C-alpha positions as CSV (number, residue, x, y, z in Angstrom):
1,M,19.7,-10.0,-1.1
2,R,17.7,-10.4,-3.6
3,S,17.3,-7.2,-5.1
4,L,21.3,-7.7,-5.3
5,I,21.0,-10.2,-7.5
6,M,18.4,-9.1,-9.6
7,M,20.2,-5.9,-10.7
8,A,23.2,-8.0,-12.1
9,V,20.7,-10.0,-13.9
10,L,19.0,-7.2,-15.5
11,V,22.6,-5.5,-16.1
12,A,24.0,-8.6,-17.9
13,T,20.6,-9.1,-19.8
14,T,20.5,-7.1,-23.4
15,A,17.0,-8.9,-24.4
16,V,14.7,-8.2,-21.5
17,A,10.6,-8.2,-22.7
18,A,9.2,-5.0,-21.9
19,R,6.7,-5.5,-19.4
20,A,3.1,-4.9,-19.8
21,D,1.8,-1.6,-20.6
22,E,-1.6,-1.9,-19.2
23,P,-2.6,-2.7,-15.4
24,Q,-4.9,-4.4,-14.5
25,S,-8.3,-2.2,-13.1
26,S,-9.4,-3.6,-9.3
27,T,-12.8,-3.7,-10.7
28,E,-11.5,-6.4,-13.6
29,T,-10.1,-8.7,-10.8
30,A,-12.5,-7.5,-7.7
31,G,-13.5,-11.2,-7.2
32,Q,-16.0,-11.5,-9.9
33,P,-15.0,-15.0,-12.0
34,A,-12.6,-14.6,-14.4
35,T,-13.4,-17.2,-16.9
36,G,-16.5,-19.8,-16.1
37,E,-16.5,-20.5,-12.5
38,L,-12.6,-19.4,-11.6
39,K,-11.9,-16.8,-9.2
40,I,-9.6,-14.2,-8.2
41,A,-7.1,-14.4,-5.3
42,T,-4.1,-12.1,-4.8
43,F,-1.5,-12.7,-2.3
44,G,2.2,-11.2,-1.3
45,A,4.2,-13.0,0.9
46,G,8.1,-11.7,0.3
47,C,9.3,-12.5,-2.8
48,F,6.9,-12.8,-5.7
49,W,9.2,-16.0,-7.7
50,C,8.7,-17.6,-4.3
51,V,4.7,-17.3,-4.1
52,E,5.2,-17.9,-7.5
53,A,6.6,-21.1,-7.3
54,V,4.8,-22.6,-4.8
55,F,1.3,-21.8,-5.6
56,Q,1.9,-23.2,-9.4
57,R,1.8,-26.4,-7.9
58,L,-1.6,-26.7,-5.7
59,E,-4.3,-28.0,-7.7
60,G,-6.8,-26.1,-8.9
61,V,-4.8,-23.2,-9.6
62,E,-5.5,-22.3,-13.3
63,K,-2.9,-18.9,-13.6
64,I,-0.8,-17.0,-12.1
65,V,0.4,-13.2,-12.5
66,S,3.4,-11.8,-10.7
67,G,3.4,-7.9,-10.3
68,Y,2.6,-5.1,-7.8
69,M,0.0,-3.8,-5.9
70,G,-0.7,-1.5,-3.1
71,G,0.8,1.8,-3.4
72,K,0.3,5.2,-4.5
73,V,3.2,5.5,-7.4
74,P,1.3,4.9,-10.8
75,N,2.6,2.4,-13.4
76,P,5.7,1.6,-11.3
77,T,8.6,-0.4,-12.8
78,Y,11.0,-2.8,-10.5
79,K,13.8,-0.9,-10.3
80,M,10.9,1.8,-8.6
81,I,9.5,-1.0,-6.5
82,C,13.1,-2.0,-5.3
83,T,13.6,1.5,-4.0
84,G,11.2,0.7,-1.1
85,R,9.6,3.9,-1.6
86,T,6.3,3.3,-3.8
87,G,4.5,1.8,-1.4
88,H,3.6,-1.7,-3.7
89,A,4.5,-4.9,-2.2
90,E,5.5,-7.8,-4.5
91,V,2.1,-10.1,-5.1
92,C,1.1,-13.0,-7.1
93,Q,-2.5,-12.4,-8.3
94,I,-4.1,-16.4,-8.8
95,T,-6.6,-17.3,-10.9
96,Y,-8.5,-20.6,-9.1
97,D,-11.0,-22.9,-9.6
98,P,-13.3,-23.2,-6.5
99,A,-14.5,-26.6,-7.6
100,K,-11.2,-27.8,-7.1
101,V,-9.6,-25.8,-4.0
102,S,-11.1,-23.5,-1.7
103,F,-10.2,-20.3,-0.5
104,D,-9.8,-21.3,2.6
105,T,-6.5,-23.1,1.3
106,L,-5.4,-20.9,-0.5
107,L,-4.8,-19.0,3.4
108,E,-3.4,-22.3,4.6
109,V,-0.5,-22.3,2.0
110,F,0.1,-19.0,2.1
111,W,0.3,-19.0,6.0
112,K,2.5,-21.9,5.9
113,T,5.4,-21.3,3.0
114,H,6.1,-17.8,4.6
115,D,6.9,-16.0,7.8
116,P,4.2,-14.2,8.9
117,T,5.3,-12.4,12.0
118,T,8.0,-10.7,10.2
119,R,7.5,-6.8,9.3
120,N,8.4,-5.7,6.1
121,R,11.2,-8.6,5.5
122,Q,11.4,-12.1,4.7
123,G,14.7,-13.8,5.4
124,N,17.4,-11.2,4.0
125,D,14.5,-9.7,1.9
126,V,13.8,-6.5,3.7
127,G,11.6,-3.4,2.5
128,T,7.9,-2.8,2.7
129,Q,7.3,-4.4,-1.1
130,Y,8.3,-7.7,0.8
131,R,5.8,-7.1,3.6
132,S,3.0,-10.8,4.2
133,V,-0.5,-9.1,2.5
134,I,-3.7,-10.3,1.7
135,F,-5.3,-8.1,-0.7
136,Y,-9.1,-9.5,-0.6
137,H,-11.7,-9.1,-3.4
138,N,-14.8,-9.1,-1.6
139,D,-16.6,-9.6,1.5
140,E,-16.3,-13.0,1.7
141,Q,-12.2,-13.1,1.1
142,K,-12.4,-10.4,3.9
143,E,-14.0,-12.2,6.5
144,L,-12.3,-15.4,5.6
145,A,-8.7,-14.0,5.4
146,T,-9.7,-11.9,8.7
147,N,-11.1,-14.8,11.3
148,Y,-8.1,-17.2,9.7
149,K,-5.8,-14.7,11.2
150,H,-7.4,-14.2,14.4
151,K,-7.8,-18.0,15.4
152,L,-3.8,-19.1,14.0
153,N,-2.9,-15.8,16.7
154,K,-5.2,-17.0,19.4
155,A,-3.9,-20.3,18.8
156,N,0.0,-19.1,19.2
157,A,0.4,-21.4,16.2
158,F,4.3,-19.3,15.1
159,P,7.1,-19.5,16.8
160,G,8.2,-15.9,15.8
161,G,5.1,-13.9,17.2
162,P,1.7,-13.2,15.9
163,A,0.8,-12.9,12.5
164,V,1.4,-9.2,11.2
165,T,-0.1,-10.0,7.9
166,E,-2.1,-7.3,6.4
167,I,-5.1,-7.7,5.0
168,S,-6.5,-4.8,2.7
169,E,-9.0,-4.1,-0.2
170,A,-7.5,-5.1,-3.5
171,E,-6.6,-1.9,-5.7
172,I,-4.8,-1.8,-8.9
173,F,-2.9,-4.6,-10.0
174,Y,0.3,-3.8,-12.2
175,P,1.7,-7.1,-13.2
176,A,5.4,-7.4,-14.0
177,E,7.9,-7.1,-16.5
178,D,7.4,-10.2,-18.4
179,Y,11.2,-11.5,-17.5
180,H,9.4,-12.3,-13.7
181,Q,6.7,-14.5,-14.7
182,N,7.1,-18.2,-14.2
183,Y,11.0,-17.3,-13.1
184,F,11.4,-20.3,-10.9
185,N,10.2,-22.8,-13.4
186,K,12.6,-21.0,-16.3
187,N,15.7,-19.9,-14.3
188,P,15.6,-23.8,-12.1
189,G,20.1,-23.1,-11.6
190,Q,19.5,-18.9,-10.6
191,G,21.4,-18.2,-7.0
192,Y,18.6,-17.1,-5.5
193,C,16.2,-19.7,-7.0
194,Q,18.5,-22.4,-5.7
195,F,18.7,-21.1,-2.0
196,V,15.4,-19.0,-1.5
197,V,12.9,-20.7,-3.8
198,A,13.6,-24.3,-4.5
199,P,13.7,-24.7,-0.2
200,K,9.8,-23.0,-0.4
201,V,9.0,-25.1,-2.8
202,K,10.5,-28.3,-0.9
203,K,8.6,-27.2,1.7
204,F,5.1,-27.1,0.0
205,Q,5.7,-30.5,-1.6
206,A,6.4,-32.1,2.2
207,I,3.3,-30.2,3.5
208,F,0.6,-30.4,0.9
209,G,1.7,-33.0,-1.1
210,D,-1.9,-34.4,-1.3
211,K,-3.2,-31.2,-3.1
212,A,-0.6,-30.5,-5.0
213,K,-0.8,-30.7,-8.8
214,K,0.1,-34.7,-10.5
215,E,3.3,-34.2,-12.1
C-alpha cells in the first residue's frame, strides 16, 4: 500500500532532493556517543515514516535519520528497497541522550507501537523491508533487547503470538533520500500519513504521554 502511494508521489514530484551520497559505516555508529554523551539506537518496525514520527516525540531523542540497513546490496535506493529483494530493512537511526531516556524505554516504545508478531509485514505493508528488527550497536544493547524480547514472549504479551523481532548486529547504515526525512511532520495531509502514521502517533501519545516531549 505505502509503496503504491510513494510511486505516485515520485511520478508527480519533479524536484526531489538527491539522496545522501555516502553511507555511514558501522564503525561510525557502533554504539559510540555521537557527540558528548549521546548514543545511537537503530530500529525497524515497518514503514520508517511511522517509526520516525513516533520517536521524534519521545523526550531525550535528539535526532532521527530514516534509512536502510541489513541488506547485501551497496548504496540501495528507495526504488530498490521497494522490490524487497535487497535484504535491507527500513530503519530509523536514533540519536538519544541516555541521561534523559534509557535504552529500555526506547525498547518499550518500539515494542508497544508496532506489531512484532507478524514476520515481514506491518498491516498492508508486506515485504522483508518492513520486518521488525533491532540492530544492536554493542553487547549491552544486544543483551537488553534479547532479555526484553524473552520476557515479553514468556508473559504472552502479544495477542497475535510471540514476537518474531530480529535482533542483529548493526551493519552499514544508508540514509534514505532527503524527501523521506521528517516525512510525517512535512506531509501530515498525505493519505498514508493520515490513515497509518497518525494513528501510531496517537497511540504513542496515549501510552507514553508522560514521556513525550512538551509541545
